[in-house]
C-alpha positions as CSV (number, residue, x, y, z in Angstrom):
1,M,22.8,24.9,-26.9
2,I,22.2,24.2,-23.1
3,L,20.7,21.1,-22.5
4,L,18.0,21.3,-19.8
5,V,17.7,17.8,-17.6
6,L,14.6,17.0,-16.1
7,G,14.6,14.9,-13.1
8,I,12.7,12.2,-14.9
9,T,11.9,8.2,-13.5
10,I,12.3,5.8,-16.5
11,F,9.7,3.3,-16.0
12,A,11.7,0.1,-16.2
13,A,10.3,-3.7,-16.7
14,A,10.5,-5.1,-13.3
15,P,13.2,-6.7,-12.1
16,E,13.6,-10.6,-12.3
17,E,12.8,-11.5,-8.6
18,Y,10.1,-8.6,-8.0
19,T,8.3,-10.4,-11.2
20,Q,8.5,-13.8,-9.4
21,A,7.6,-12.6,-6.3
22,Y,4.5,-11.1,-7.5
23,E,3.2,-14.0,-9.1
24,L,4.4,-16.3,-6.6
25,F,2.0,-13.7,-4.3
26,N,-0.8,-14.6,-7.3
27,K,-0.3,-18.5,-6.3
28,K,-1.2,-18.0,-3.2
29,E,2.4,-18.9,-2.0
30,Y,3.0,-16.0,0.7
31,A,5.3,-17.4,2.6
32,K,7.9,-17.7,-0.5
33,S,6.6,-14.3,-1.7
34,E,7.7,-12.8,1.3
35,K,10.6,-13.6,1.5
36,I,11.3,-12.5,-2.2
37,F,10.4,-9.7,-1.4
38,S,12.3,-9.2,2.0
39,D,15.5,-10.3,0.1
40,F,15.2,-7.6,-2.8
41,I,14.0,-4.7,-0.3
42,K,17.2,-5.9,2.1
43,N,19.6,-6.1,-1.8
44,N,18.3,-3.0,-3.6
45,P,17.0,-0.6,-0.5
46,E,16.9,3.0,-3.2
47,H,15.1,0.8,-6.3
48,F,12.4,1.8,-7.3
49,Y,10.3,-0.9,-6.9
50,V,11.3,-1.4,-3.1
51,A,7.8,0.8,-3.2
52,N,5.7,-1.7,-4.3
53,C,7.8,-4.8,-2.0
54,F,6.1,-3.1,0.9
55,Y,3.1,-2.6,-0.6
56,W,2.7,-6.6,-1.3
57,L,4.2,-6.9,1.7
58,G,1.5,-5.4,3.5
59,M,-1.2,-7.2,1.5
60,I,0.6,-10.5,2.5
61,N,0.2,-9.2,5.9
62,L,-3.6,-8.6,5.2
63,K,-3.9,-11.7,3.4
64,Q,-2.1,-13.8,6.8
65,K,-4.3,-11.2,9.3
66,D,-1.5,-9.8,10.6
67,Y,-3.1,-6.0,10.3
68,T,0.3,-5.1,12.8
69,G,2.6,-5.7,10.5
70,A,0.1,-4.6,7.3
71,L,0.3,-1.3,9.0
72,F,3.9,-1.3,9.1
73,N,4.5,-2.3,5.4
74,F,1.9,-0.5,4.1
75,E,3.6,2.8,6.6
76,Q,6.9,2.5,4.6
77,V,5.8,2.6,1.4
78,M,5.1,6.1,2.0
79,T,8.6,6.3,3.3
80,C,9.8,6.0,-0.6
81,E,10.6,7.8,-3.9
82,N,8.2,6.3,-5.7
83,I,5.0,8.1,-5.5
84,W,2.8,5.2,-7.6
85,K,1.5,3.4,-4.6
86,Y,1.0,5.7,-1.7
87,S,-2.7,6.2,-2.3
88,D,-2.5,2.1,-2.8
89,A,-1.0,1.5,0.8
90,M,-2.9,4.3,2.3
91,I,-6.0,2.0,1.4
92,G,-4.4,-0.7,3.3
93,V,-3.5,1.5,5.9
94,G,-7.7,2.0,5.7
95,S,-8.0,-2.0,5.5
96,A,-5.4,-2.8,8.5
97,Y,-7.3,-0.5,11.0
98,M,-11.0,-1.8,9.6
99,K,-9.7,-5.0,11.3
100,L,-8.1,-4.1,14.3
101,G,-11.6,-2.0,15.3
102,E,-9.3,0.9,14.5
103,Y,-13.3,3.1,13.0
104,E,-11.5,6.7,14.0
105,N,-8.0,5.8,12.5
106,A,-9.4,4.0,9.5
107,K,-11.8,7.1,8.3
108,N,-9.2,9.5,9.0
109,T,-6.8,7.8,6.4
110,Y,-10.0,7.5,3.6
111,E,-10.5,11.2,4.2
112,R,-7.0,11.7,3.7
113,I,-7.0,9.9,0.3
114,I,-9.9,11.6,-1.1
115,K,-8.4,15.3,-0.1
116,M,-5.2,14.0,-1.2
117,Y,-6.1,12.1,-3.9
118,P,-9.4,13.6,-5.7
119,K,-8.6,11.9,-9.0
120,D,-7.8,8.6,-7.9
121,V,-11.1,7.4,-9.3
122,K,-10.8,3.9,-7.7
123,N,-9.3,5.0,-4.6
124,V,-12.2,7.8,-3.8
125,K,-14.4,5.3,-4.8
126,E,-13.4,2.7,-2.4
127,S,-12.7,5.3,0.8
128,N,-16.4,7.1,-0.1
129,K,-17.4,2.4,0.8
130,Q,-15.3,2.6,3.9
131,L,-16.4,6.1,5.2
132,K,-20.2,5.0,5.1
133,I,-19.0,1.6,6.6
134,I,-16.9,3.3,9.5
135,E,-20.0,5.6,9.5
136,Q,-22.7,2.4,10.0
137,K,-20.0,0.9,12.7
138,L,-20.1,4.1,14.8
139,S,-23.5,4.4,15.1
140,N,-23.7,1.6,16.0
141,T,-20.9,1.6,19.3
142,G,-22.3,5.2,19.3
143,K,-19.4,7.2,19.1
């Protein structure tokens, strides 16, 4: 008898530190949340939840109006093996570009989301909404 083993990621419960940092984020205790997420990444660089940590660090950056930091953290998500946060991170990238006034980069990001994740209804809807806003902004600036 031959046993075939497939590379399957088994979803485990979120680690305690991650849960704590997420709860702090929801309480708007961003500095504490940021520290725990950052420490988790440093101490567990190969963990499944690292992508999620980078995502939430990007969200913290957006809340604190550190749009360059947000871009960095959202882009880090896409270097992780956990693909489940990629489209959410791309929405974050688009948001950061919008806040920076980099409408062409935002437009390209939202168009990529629609092309790469057509079944992600929530993010495709958000991308289409943002593309309409970008179209207005670009037509107002004559670009």
